[in-house]
C-alpha positions, -999 to 999 in steps of 0.1 A, spaced: 565 -349 -564 585 -358 -596 555 -371 -615 577 -401 -624 569 -411 -594 540 -404 -594 534 -430 -616 555 -453 -597 529 -451 -572 502 -465 -595 520 -490 -616 528 -499 -579 492 -499 -564 476 -519 -599 505 -545 -597 491 -554 -561 464 -558 -574 471 -577 -593 493 -605 -575 461 -599 -547 443 -615 -579 465 -644 -591 456 -652 -547 420 -650 -550 423 -669 -581 440 -696 -569 467 -691 -592 496 -687 -571 500 -689 -529 510 -661 -508 545 -683 -510 544 -690 -546 542 -652 -551 568 -641 -528 591 -661 -532 591 -649 -577 596 -615 -563 621 -625 -545 638 -642 -576 636 -608 -585 652 -592 -560 680 -609 -560 685 -608 -597 683 -567 -593 709 -569 -562 732 -590 -578 737 -577 -604 769 -575 -618 768 -558 -652 753 -531 -631 776 -499 -629 798 -496 -601 792 -463 -597 763 -460 -586 752 -456 -557 740 -484 -528 710 -464 -526 706 -461 -555 706 -500 -557 682 -496 -531 659 -471 -549 657 -503 -581 649 -526 -552 620 -505 -532 588 -514 -562 597 -557 -554 602 -551 -520 570 -526 -523 549 -564 -534 565 -580 -517 549 -559 -482 521 -557 -502 514 -598 -503 521 -602 -473 487 -584 -462 473 -597 -487 450 -568 -489 431 -560 -525 454 -531 -541 432 -507 -529 427 -517 -491 464 -501 -482 475 -470 -486 500 -467 -510 523 -445 -477 518 -477 -458 530 -502 -470 561 -474 -482 566 -468 -442 569 -507 -430 597 -509 -460 609 -486 -455 610 -490 -415 628 -525 -423 653 -519 -443 666 -489 -414 654 -519 -391 676 -542 -413 704 -520 -419 713 -511 -380 
């Protein structure tokens, strides 16, 4: 496996834990965290300055981290309570279901 992928896993799990902490401390609720992440997802998806030669698969790859965090937020689990692969698989299935 590419080392960068492993680093991304670590960063995503850390960010999921931070999002959980924000909710746990009452700084932001589920809807507020999801709204912020949805805005980030929309900005990435609608980036008009993105090179046109970038494939749809590459755009989907760029969107994956935000979608991962949105799924982790929906679960309201501490970062260590769910396996990375479990959340990532759910995100992948959701994308296929929406495309199919």
